Backbone bond lengths (Angstrom), bond angles and torsions (degrees), N, CA, C in turn:
res aa  C-N    CA-C-N  psi(-1)  N-CA   C-N-CA  omega(-1)  CA-C   N-CA-C  phi
1 X - - - 1.431 - - 1.511 112.54 -
2 X 1.272 115.20 -41.19 1.506 121.45 178.63 1.526 109.86 -65.28
3 X 1.366 114.76 -38.70 1.502 121.08 176.79 1.534 113.01 -62.67
4 X 1.334 114.74 -44.18 1.554 118.30 179.20 1.484 107.06 -64.18
5 X 1.371 121.07 -42.93 1.436 120.57 -177.46 1.539 108.84 -61.64
6 X 1.325 120.20 -40.53 1.421 124.81 -179.48 1.603 109.40 -60.69
7 X 1.319 114.66 -45.80 1.440 119.68 177.54 1.485 114.95 -59.50
8 X 1.320 114.73 -43.79 1.538 121.58 177.80 1.545 105.59 -60.68
9 X 1.296 115.46 -51.74 1.464 118.68 -176.89 1.489 111.72 -58.21
10 X 1.324 116.46 -46.10 1.467 119.79 177.97 1.570 114.11 -60.81
11 X 1.329 114.93 -42.21 1.476 119.69 175.75 1.459 111.33 -61.56
12 X 1.378 117.05 -43.49 1.518 117.61 177.95 1.486 112.06 -63.30
13 X 1.364 115.56 -45.35 1.456 121.31 -179.66 1.575 108.99 -58.78
14 X 1.308 115.73 -44.73 1.464 121.34 177.14 1.497 113.52 -52.97
15 X 1.349 112.62 -47.10 1.437 120.20 -177.08 1.535 111.51 -66.27
16 X 1.364 113.64 -38.55 1.458 119.01 179.66 1.515 111.63 -70.53
17 X 1.271 117.91 -33.57 1.466 121.17 -177.18 1.526 114.67 -89.44
18 X 1.266 120.60 -41.23 1.441 121.77 -173.62 1.613 112.45 -93.95
19 X 1.273 116.33 -33.72 1.484 117.82 -176.67 1.553 108.65 -61.46
20 X 1.382 115.36 -48.88 1.549 114.47 179.54 1.511 109.21 -64.50
21 X 1.305 121.59 -36.79 1.492 122.54 -176.73 1.531 106.44 -65.45
22 X 1.331 118.20 -45.92 1.463 117.14 -173.73 1.578 113.11 -77.86
23 X 1.345 115.95 -23.39 1.430 115.17 -179.31 1.512 114.39 -102.64
24 X 1.371 118.44 -40.82 1.421 120.68 -175.55 1.474 111.39 -77.37
25 X 1.325 120.89 -42.61 1.443 122.19 -179.06 1.460 118.89 -77.05
26 X 1.332 116.67 1.71 1.497 118.74 -178.76 1.476 109.10 -82.92
27 X 1.286 117.41 -7.50 1.458 117.02 175.97 1.487 113.79 58.28
28 X 1.325 116.73 46.12 1.432 121.44 179.42 1.490 115.41 80.05
29 X 1.385 113.79 6.16 1.466 120.22 178.92 1.517 111.36 -65.13
30 X 1.272 118.00 117.79 1.385 119.52 174.91 1.532 112.04 -77.33
31 X 1.298 116.77 127.64 1.448 119.87 -173.03 1.533 111.01 -69.92
32 X 1.287 120.75 147.00 1.429 124.09 168.18 1.574 108.61 -87.60
33 X 1.285 115.11 111.55 1.473 120.24 -179.62 1.572 107.44 -73.62
34 X 1.319 109.79 130.12 1.443 122.08 177.59 1.496 111.23 -95.29
35 X 1.281 118.50 108.79 1.465 119.27 -178.02 1.562 108.03 -77.74
36 X 1.268 118.48 115.75 1.462 125.76 -174.95 1.519 102.21 -102.99
37 X 1.376 113.36 128.03 1.442 121.30 172.90 1.502 116.35 -131.38
38 X 1.350 115.36 169.79 1.438 119.26 179.71 1.532 109.58 -77.23
39 X 1.379 118.20 136.85 1.431 119.25 -175.67 1.497 110.14 -76.72
40 X 1.365 122.18 -2.70 1.407 121.84 176.92 1.519 111.60 93.52
41 X 1.296 117.01 -0.02 1.422 124.28 -178.30 1.560 107.29 -82.08
42 X 1.328 116.75 -155.55 1.499 123.39 -177.23 1.563 103.72 -50.22
43 X 1.284 115.60 139.91 1.410 125.25 176.18 1.575 115.04 78.44
44 X 1.266 113.09 10.61 1.482 118.54 177.51 1.475 113.59 -73.16
45 X 1.289 116.44 -175.09 1.497 121.30 -177.16 1.513 110.52 -66.51
46 X 1.319 114.36 139.11 1.421 120.69 178.40 1.571 105.01 -122.98
47 X 1.329 120.86 132.30 1.494 117.49 -173.54 1.576 109.12 -65.29
48 X 1.283 120.69 -12.32 1.470 122.06 -179.34 1.510 112.31 -98.38
49 X 1.275 117.89 0.21 1.437 124.77 179.31 1.479 113.03 -129.59
50 X 1.384 115.53 162.15 1.438 119.85 176.88 1.573 109.57 -68.15
51 X 1.317 117.66 149.63 1.471 121.34 178.22 1.485 109.46 -56.88
52 X 1.378 117.05 151.40 1.402 123.86 -177.01 1.566 106.70 -72.54
53 X 1.296 117.31 147.59 1.505 123.66 175.37 1.519 106.42 -95.26
54 X 1.332 116.45 125.56 1.425 122.26 -176.72 1.563 105.96 -80.66
55 X 1.327 114.88 119.21 1.467 118.94 -176.10 1.584 114.64 -92.50
56 X 1.308 112.11 22.69 1.551 118.09 -173.77 1.535 107.39 -135.23
57 X 1.320 114.28 128.95 1.463 119.94 173.28 1.551 107.48 -124.75
58 X 1.354 115.42 140.14 1.484 115.11 -176.61 1.563 108.77 -146.45
59 X 1.313 113.02 156.73 1.444 122.59 -179.51 1.464 109.24 -149.47
60 X 1.357 120.96 147.99 1.417 126.61 177.20 1.538 106.30 -109.94
61 X 1.390 113.82 131.57 1.467 124.24 179.21 1.481 105.73 -110.12
62 X 1.314 117.73 110.65 1.490 119.13 -177.30 1.502 115.73 -69.02
63 X 1.281 119.96 -34.47 1.420 122.01 -177.78 1.530 115.43 -68.96
64 X 1.288 114.49 -18.41 1.485 120.84 173.57 1.530 113.55 -118.54
65 X 1.325 117.16 10.80 1.464 124.85 -175.27 1.466 113.14 35.29
66 X 1.360 117.34 54.29 1.464 122.30 -175.97 1.446 108.46 -135.24
67 X 1.404 114.20 136.33 1.423 123.39 166.45 1.493 109.39 -91.06
68 X 1.297 116.99 121.82 1.512 122.80 -179.03 1.488 104.93 -103.89
69 X 1.332 113.58 121.11 1.516 121.47 -176.01 1.502 106.58 -114.62
70 X 1.357 115.93 131.68 1.459 123.39 -179.86 1.541 104.10 -113.18
71 X 1.376 117.31 115.00 1.462 121.28 176.69 1.522 104.96 -90.61
72 X 1.237 118.26 117.93 1.487 123.03 179.59 1.490 115.46 -77.49
73 X 1.350 115.45 -24.95 1.488 121.30 178.77 1.513 106.33 -127.91
74 X 1.354 113.78 161.53 1.442 119.43 172.66 1.537 108.00 -74.26
75 X 1.349 119.02 104.77 1.419 122.31 -174.47 1.554 110.73 -97.12
76 X 1.245 120.13 4.22 1.467 126.78 -177.82 1.525 109.67 64.05
77 X 1.321 116.98 -143.84 1.528 118.72 -178.87 1.517 108.44 -73.27
78 X 1.253 114.38 129.60 1.476 123.51 175.75 1.592 111.58 -127.53
79 X 1.359 112.53 131.37 1.484 113.73 172.48 1.516 107.43 -90.43
80 X 1.322 113.75 126.20 1.461 123.07 179.17 1.550 111.23 -109.27
81 X 1.360 117.27 115.70 1.387 122.81 178.34 1.477 108.01 -113.12
82 X 1.401 117.93 133.16 1.400 125.68 177.44 1.468 108.00 -126.14
83 X 1.412 116.10 121.01 1.459 122.19 -176.43 1.521 110.69 -129.09
84 X 1.320 118.22 131.46 1.474 124.06 167.77 1.513 104.59 -87.47
85 X 1.363 116.35 101.70 1.445 121.87 179.86 1.518 114.95 -63.85
86 X 1.300 117.78 -16.98 1.471 122.90 178.39 1.492 110.91 -83.36
87 X 1.352 116.19 -46.21 1.571 116.93 -175.31 1.559 109.97 -99.53
88 X 1.345 119.51 -14.33 1.395 120.51 -172.93 1.541 118.58 89.57
89 X 1.372 116.70 -10.80 1.438 122.20 -174.29 1.533 105.14 -59.07
90 X 1.347 116.48 138.06 1.472 121.39 -170.92 1.583 107.15 -143.25
91 X 1.301 117.50 140.65 1.428 122.40 168.39 1.484 108.53 -143.65
92 X 1.354 115.07 150.12 1.379 124.19 -177.66 1.566 109.45 -139.11
93 X 1.323 117.85 139.18 1.429 121.43 175.08 1.511 111.71 -150.90
94 X 1.282 117.91 151.43 1.461 123.95 178.75 1.539 103.79 -105.11
95 X 1.348 114.31 128.97 1.525 116.51 177.09 1.513 107.37 -129.57
96 X 1.309 114.52 162.33 1.499 121.92 171.83 1.544 102.76 -96.88
97 X 1.318 114.19 102.18 1.501 123.13 -173.70 1.471 110.83 -85.34
98 X 1.373 118.70 75.32 1.424 120.76 169.95 1.433 110.64 -76.65
99 X 1.269 122.06 170.75 1.474 121.94 179.05 1.558 106.35 -61.60
100 X 1.288 113.79 136.20 1.468 120.32 179.19 1.494 113.41 140.13
101 X 1.300 114.94 -174.71 1.486 123.04 -172.60 1.529 107.92 -98.48
102 X 1.263 115.18 138.75 1.527 121.47 175.44 1.581 106.64 -133.86
103 X 1.339 113.06 124.54 1.487 117.48 174.66 1.564 114.27 -91.83
104 X 1.366 116.32 141.13 1.400 120.41 176.10 1.548 106.83 -128.20
105 X 1.323 113.69 110.58 1.492 121.39 178.55 1.530 110.31 -77.71
106 X 1.318 115.69 130.75 1.455 120.58 -178.98 1.576 106.60 -127.42
107 X 1.308 115.98 173.62 1.444 121.15 -173.03 1.551 111.96 -69.78
108 X 1.278 113.87 -32.59 1.461 120.24 -177.08 1.547 112.27 81.44
109 X 1.292 116.61 8.34 1.504 121.66 173.79 1.513 110.35 -59.93
110 X 1.263 118.77 147.39 1.418 122.91 179.21 1.555 111.14 -66.98
111 X 1.350 114.74 149.93 1.455 117.40 -178.85 1.522 108.49 144.99
112 X 1.318 112.79 177.05 1.468 121.48 -179.52 1.542 106.39 -96.82
113 X 1.234 115.81 122.85 1.511 123.38 178.29 1.457 114.03 -102.48
114 X 1.356 114.61 147.44 1.530 119.01 175.54 1.524 101.54 -134.07
115 X 1.354 111.26 129.77 1.482 118.59 174.66 1.490 107.78 -117.26
116 X 1.350 118.20 130.62 1.419 125.13 -172.64 1.580 107.76 -125.13
117 X 1.316 111.13 132.70 1.486 118.11 178.41 1.561 107.68 -118.62
118 X 1.295 114.84 113.96 1.449 119.20 -177.47 1.563 107.08 -110.87
119 X 1.366 114.77 116.25 1.477 121.12 177.94 1.520 112.00 -86.24
120 X 1.258 113.11 160.20 1.535 120.99 -176.08 1.519 110.57 -65.49
121 X 1.353 115.47 -24.79 1.498 119.43 -177.32 1.633 112.62 -83.59
122 X 1.307 110.23 2.76 1.506 117.53 -178.02 1.482 118.22 97.09
123 X 1.304 117.39 -14.16 1.413 117.87 178.39 1.494 111.18 -67.91
124 X 1.330 118.56 144.76 1.445 126.72 178.19 1.543 109.38 -130.28
125 X 1.317 114.69 128.46 1.444 122.06 173.80 1.513 110.18 -116.93
126 X 1.356 116.22 135.56 1.423 118.87 -179.78 1.502 110.13 -130.01
127 X 1.362 114.43 146.57 1.449 121.05 176.14 1.575 109.87 -138.36
128 X 1.227 118.43 156.56 1.499 118.51 -178.46 1.583 104.91 -147.37
129 X 1.382 108.91 153.17 1.440 118.03 178.48 1.566 105.80 -159.39
130 X 1.375 113.43 166.30 1.464 119.09 -174.77 1.545 108.27 -122.63
131 X 1.260 116.03 140.88 1.363 122.62 174.53 1.642 106.61 -115.20
132 X 1.254 114.40 119.72 1.492 117.24 179.57 1.501 116.05 -89.94
């Protein structure tokens, strides 16, 4: 019970802190929605089952050079890799992806970016976007 209350409090605090940052400080900056899909690995679509629901939403805000990721479910430990495929710039971090918003600050250099979310159960979700 105490754990659930902590999660709810953390979620609300995340919303209070990061939502205004990502929306208000963008100065009218329309976010670039990052379409995150299943890589087709473990947990992918099976013709005999319903398609998998993607538990991750993401958007890039250019004015603050930040990718804001919303984890819709508690995914546990997630390896997050962000790579600029044009320049080769790469970063990797392991986070505890509880429900809520997580910001990832990037350089904002132009190029094609790929963001990969690898879950401990073997599922991999990938999204990409371009900065011109």
